[in-house]
C-alpha positions as YAML, in Angstrom:
chain: A
units: angstrom
residues:
- id: 1
  name: MET
  ca: [-34.80, 18.46, 5.77]
- id: 2
  name: PHE
  ca: [-32.74, 17.91, 3.09]
- id: 3
  name: ARG
  ca: [-34.42, 15.92, -0.13]
- id: 4
  name: ILE
  ca: [-31.98, 14.78, -3.71]
- id: 5
  name: CYS
  ca: [-33.86, 14.79, -7.00]
- id: 6
  name: SER
  ca: [-33.97, 11.14, -8.60]
- id: 7
  name: ALA
  ca: [-31.63, 12.77, -11.71]
- id: 8
  name: ASN
  ca: [-28.88, 13.92, -8.51]
- id: 9
  name: LYS
  ca: [-29.27, 10.84, -6.99]
- id: 10
  name: TRP
  ca: [-27.70, 8.88, -9.49]
- id: 11
  name: VAL
  ca: [-24.50, 11.21, -10.06]
- id: 12
  name: ILE
  ca: [-24.06, 10.80, -6.60]
- id: 13
  name: ILE
  ca: [-23.90, 7.23, -6.41]
- id: 14
  name: GLY
  ca: [-22.21, 7.62, -9.81]
- id: 15
  name: ALA
  ca: [-19.62, 9.90, -8.39]
- id: 16
  name: CYS
  ca: [-18.88, 7.47, -6.07]
- id: 17
  name: LEU
  ca: [-18.33, 4.02, -7.63]
- id: 18
  name: PHE
  ca: [-16.03, 6.45, -9.93]
- id: 19
  name: LEU
  ca: [-14.22, 7.42, -6.63]
- id: 20
  name: PHE
  ca: [-14.13, 3.59, -5.53]
- id: 21
  name: THR
  ca: [-13.15, 1.61, -8.20]
- id: 22
  name: SER
  ca: [-9.73, 4.19, -8.84]
- id: 23
  name: LEU
  ca: [-8.84, 3.72, -5.21]
- id: 24
  name: PHE
  ca: [-8.41, 0.09, -6.22]
- id: 25
  name: SER
  ca: [-7.14, -0.19, -9.73]
- id: 26
  name: GLN
  ca: [-5.09, 3.67, -8.88]
- id: 27
  name: GLU
  ca: [-1.73, 0.71, -8.01]
- id: 28
  name: ASP
  ca: [-1.57, -0.21, -11.80]
- id: 29
  name: ASN
  ca: [-1.60, 3.34, -13.48]
- id: 30
  name: PHE
  ca: [1.63, 4.26, -12.39]
- id: 31
  name: GLU
  ca: [5.13, 4.76, -14.60]
- id: 32
  name: TRP
  ca: [7.57, 1.97, -12.55]
- id: 33
  name: ILE
  ca: [10.28, 3.86, -12.33]
- id: 34
  name: ARG
  ca: [13.13, 1.91, -10.46]
- id: 35
  name: LYS
  ca: [13.60, -1.78, -9.37]
- id: 36
  name: ILE
  ca: [14.65, -1.85, -5.75]
- id: 37
  name: ASN
  ca: [16.15, -5.51, -3.98]
- id: 38
  name: GLY
  ca: [16.74, -6.03, -0.54]
- id: 39
  name: VAL
  ca: [15.68, -3.03, 1.07]
- id: 40
  name: LYS
  ca: [14.42, -3.17, 4.60]
- id: 41
  name: GLY
  ca: [11.48, -2.13, 7.04]
- id: 42
  name: LYS
  ca: [9.16, -1.75, 8.55]
- id: 43
  name: VAL
  ca: [5.25, -2.45, 8.14]
- id: 44
  name: THR
  ca: [3.15, 0.02, 10.22]
- id: 45
  name: MET
  ca: [-0.34, 1.15, 9.75]
- id: 46
  name: LEU
  ca: [-1.36, 4.84, 8.84]
- id: 47
  name: GLU
  ca: [-4.14, 5.76, 11.95]
- id: 48
  name: PHE
  ca: [-5.71, 8.32, 9.87]
- id: 49
  name: GLU
  ca: [-6.71, 6.29, 6.68]
- id: 50
  name: GLN
  ca: [-6.35, 3.01, 7.66]
- id: 51
  name: THR
  ca: [-3.43, 2.07, 5.29]
- id: 52
  name: TRP
  ca: [-0.78, 0.32, 5.78]
- id: 53
  name: ILE
  ca: [2.66, 1.16, 4.77]
- id: 54
  name: ILE
  ca: [6.13, -0.08, 4.86]
- id: 55
  name: ILE
  ca: [8.58, 2.84, 6.35]
- id: 56
  name: PRO
  ca: [12.73, 1.81, 5.04]
- id: 57
  name: ASP
  ca: [15.45, 1.59, 7.49]
- id: 58
  name: GLU
  ca: [17.71, 3.62, 5.61]
- id: 59
  name: ASN
  ca: [15.30, 6.32, 4.64]
- id: 60
  name: PRO
  ca: [12.84, 7.01, 7.74]
- id: 61
  name: ASN
  ca: [11.00, 9.97, 6.70]
- id: 62
  name: GLY
  ca: [9.77, 7.86, 3.16]
- id: 63
  name: ARG
  ca: [6.86, 5.51, 2.56]
- id: 64
  name: TYR
  ca: [6.06, 2.62, 0.34]
- id: 65
  name: PHE
  ca: [2.09, 1.13, 0.04]
- id: 66
  name: SER
  ca: [0.99, -1.97, -2.21]
- id: 67
  name: ASN
  ca: [-1.99, -3.33, -2.13]
- id: 68
  name: GLN
  ca: [-0.12, -7.02, -2.43]
- id: 69
  name: LEU
  ca: [0.59, -6.16, 1.50]
- id: 70
  name: PRO
  ca: [-0.23, -9.76, 2.15]
- id: 71
  name: ASP
  ca: [-3.02, -9.53, 5.30]
- id: 72
  name: GLU
  ca: [-0.64, -11.51, 7.65]
- id: 73
  name: TYR
  ca: [2.32, -9.24, 6.81]
- id: 74
  name: LYS
  ca: [-0.46, -5.82, 8.36]
- id: 75
  name: LYS
  ca: [1.70, -5.67, 11.71]
- id: 76
  name: GLU
  ca: [2.65, -3.22, 13.97]
- id: 77
  name: GLY
  ca: [6.24, -3.05, 13.69]
- id: 78
  name: LEU
  ca: [6.47, -6.11, 11.57]
- id: 79
  name: LYS
  ca: [10.13, -6.25, 9.40]
- id: 80
  name: VAL
  ca: [10.39, -6.64, 6.95]
- id: 81
  name: SER
  ca: [13.05, -6.97, 3.66]
- id: 82
  name: PHE
  ca: [11.11, -6.25, 0.20]
- id: 83
  name: CYS
  ca: [12.21, -6.29, -3.44]
- id: 84
  name: GLY
  ca: [9.78, -4.69, -6.29]
- id: 85
  name: MET
  ca: [9.24, -1.52, -8.67]
- id: 86
  name: VAL
  ca: [8.63, 2.09, -7.54]
- id: 87
  name: GLY
  ca: [5.88, 4.33, -9.39]
- id: 88
  name: LYS
  ca: [6.41, 7.64, -10.06]
- id: 89
  name: ILE
  ca: [3.62, 9.27, -8.54]
- id: 90
  name: PRO
  ca: [2.05, 11.96, -11.34]
- id: 91
  name: PRO
  ca: [2.43, 16.00, -11.07]
- id: 92
  name: ASN
  ca: [-0.41, 17.52, -9.68]
- id: 93
  name: VAL
  ca: [-1.03, 13.95, -7.28]
- id: 94
  name: ARG
  ca: [-0.80, 13.86, -3.65]
- id: 95
  name: LEU
  ca: [0.08, 10.58, -2.33]
- id: 96
  name: LEU
  ca: [0.03, 9.22, 1.61]
- id: 97
  name: ALA
  ca: [3.16, 6.81, 0.45]
- id: 98
  name: THR
  ca: [5.26, 6.39, -2.78]
- id: 99
  name: PRO
  ca: [3.62, 3.50, -4.56]
- id: 100
  name: LEU
  ca: [5.59, -0.18, -4.91]
- id: 101
  name: LYS
  ca: [4.54, -2.75, -6.94]
- id: 102
  name: LEU
  ca: [5.74, -6.28, -4.58]
- id: 103
  name: SER
  ca: [8.12, -9.01, -6.80]
- id: 104
  name: CYS
  ca: [8.97, -10.44, -3.68]
- id: 105
  name: ILE
  ca: [8.79, -9.66, 0.75]
- id: 106
  name: CYS
  ca: [10.39, -11.49, 3.04]
- id: 107
  name: ILE
  ca: [10.66, -12.11, 7.19]
- id: 108
  name: SER
  ca: [13.18, -13.55, 9.39]
- id: 109
  name: LYS
  ca: [12.68, -16.65, 11.75]
- id: 110
  name: LYS
  ca: [12.71, -14.85, 14.56]
- id: 111
  name: GLU
  ca: [9.75, -11.72, 13.23]
- id: 112
  name: LYS
  ca: [7.86, -15.13, 12.48]
- id: 113
  name: LYS
  ca: [8.35, -16.67, 15.52]
- id: 114
  name: LYS
  ca: [7.79, -13.16, 17.75]
- id: 115
  name: PHE
  ca: [4.12, -12.66, 15.33]
- id: 116
  name: GLY
  ca: [2.48, -15.88, 14.88]
- id: 117
  name: LEU
  ca: [2.77, -15.55, 11.11]
- id: 118
  name: ASN
  ca: [3.00, -18.68, 8.68]
- id: 119
  name: SER
  ca: [5.03, -17.79, 5.36]
- id: 120
  name: ARG
  ca: [8.71, -16.24, 5.86]
- id: 121
  name: LYS
  ca: [8.38, -15.52, 2.18]
- id: 122
  name: TYR
  ca: [6.05, -14.48, -0.17]
- id: 123
  name: LYS
  ca: [6.29, -13.96, -4.46]
- id: 124
  name: PHE
  ca: [4.66, -11.95, -7.24]
...
């Protein structure tokens, strides 16, 4: 059986806490390089990461990630229109999607009815 001495336990616990906090504060650590307005896209989930992203219609190979995506809008295939600031990915850092700081996100009346949602627009 594998045993961990108490000193190693604290190192492992500290490393886990560091990684956990860095994941949730990650969005604020980016350099925001450009503003986007009225971009249309589709919400989808990356199954292997359990992460919700937005794929822009004009670039189906592009992906945006925002911690601000409302839980109500985390629906596979939901068509959205959004505005915000795009973050620059630092050198030697690999991310699954481009960071996005949302300023607003909205859906059509048709999408609201189709998915049974409460709000058509969120401002941040």
